[in-house]
N, C-alpha and C positions, 0 to 999 in steps of 0.2 A: 503493499499500499504504500501511495506515494503523499507526500504530506509536503503542499504547496502552501506557503504562507502569503497572503496578499497583503499588499500595502495598504497603509492606514487610510481611509475614506474621510471626506469631511464631505459632508450636503447642505449647500445652503440655498433657502428659497429668495427668489429674485424677482421682484415685481416692477421693477424700475423707480420705486420711491426712496427717498433720502435713507429711509431705516434699513432697507433692503439692502442699499449700497454700500451702507456703514456695516452690515451683517456681511457682506460680500470682501470688503477690505480685510476686516477680521478674520475671515474663513481665511483669504489668500496667505498673509501674514502668519496664521498657526499652519496651512500647510507647508509654507516656506520653512517653519521651524521645524516641522516633525517630519518632513518628507512624506507627507501625506498628498492622495490625490485628490485635487479639487474637483468637484462637481456641482458646479450651479444646476440649478434647476427651475421652471416656470409651468407652473400648473394653467390649465384652461379648461373652459367647457362653452358649450353650445348655449349662446342667447334665451333667457326663457322667453316662452312665447305664451301670449294670456288668451288661450281661445282660440285665436287665427293659425292656421297651418301658414310658415313662413317658410320659404323655398331658398335654402343654404347651399345649392349644389355647385353656385360659381364660388363660395366662400371657402378659403384653405387657413384656417383657424391655427393649426396645427404649424403650419409657415410661418403665418403671423408671429406666433409664440415665439418660434427658433429665432428669427429675424430679431424680434425685440428681446429676447436674451442675448444673443450675439452682440448688440447694440450698445446694451448695457452693461455688459462687461468687458468690452473694448476701452467706452466711456469712462468708467469707474477704475479700472484697472492699467489701463493705457497702455504701453509698449512691454509691461513686464509679463503680460500673462497673453496665452491665444487659446481661443475656445474651437476645437476642433470638434465636430461633430456634439458629442455629449460630454466631452471631456476638455477641458482644461489644463493648459501646458503651460510652466514656468519658460521661459524664452532667458537662455543662456547667452549671456553675450563673450 
């Protein structure tokens, strides 16, 4: 039996608010100090409908959430970190 040890993981919720940006900065510093992987996440759901059916076939809410997450990570962590897929990696100069 092989025992693989995963690196520590820090998950932080990001919604673009100043509080979530502060949490992202804290999590990035903590990941740097501990060698952990940083994984920011952003949740989304379909908007509520109130009795009337709504056609969301042209809306890509997942894509919008991914773009919002990418933009927030880039703006908050500047050039130090890069969002790749669902993972954030530290840029080494």
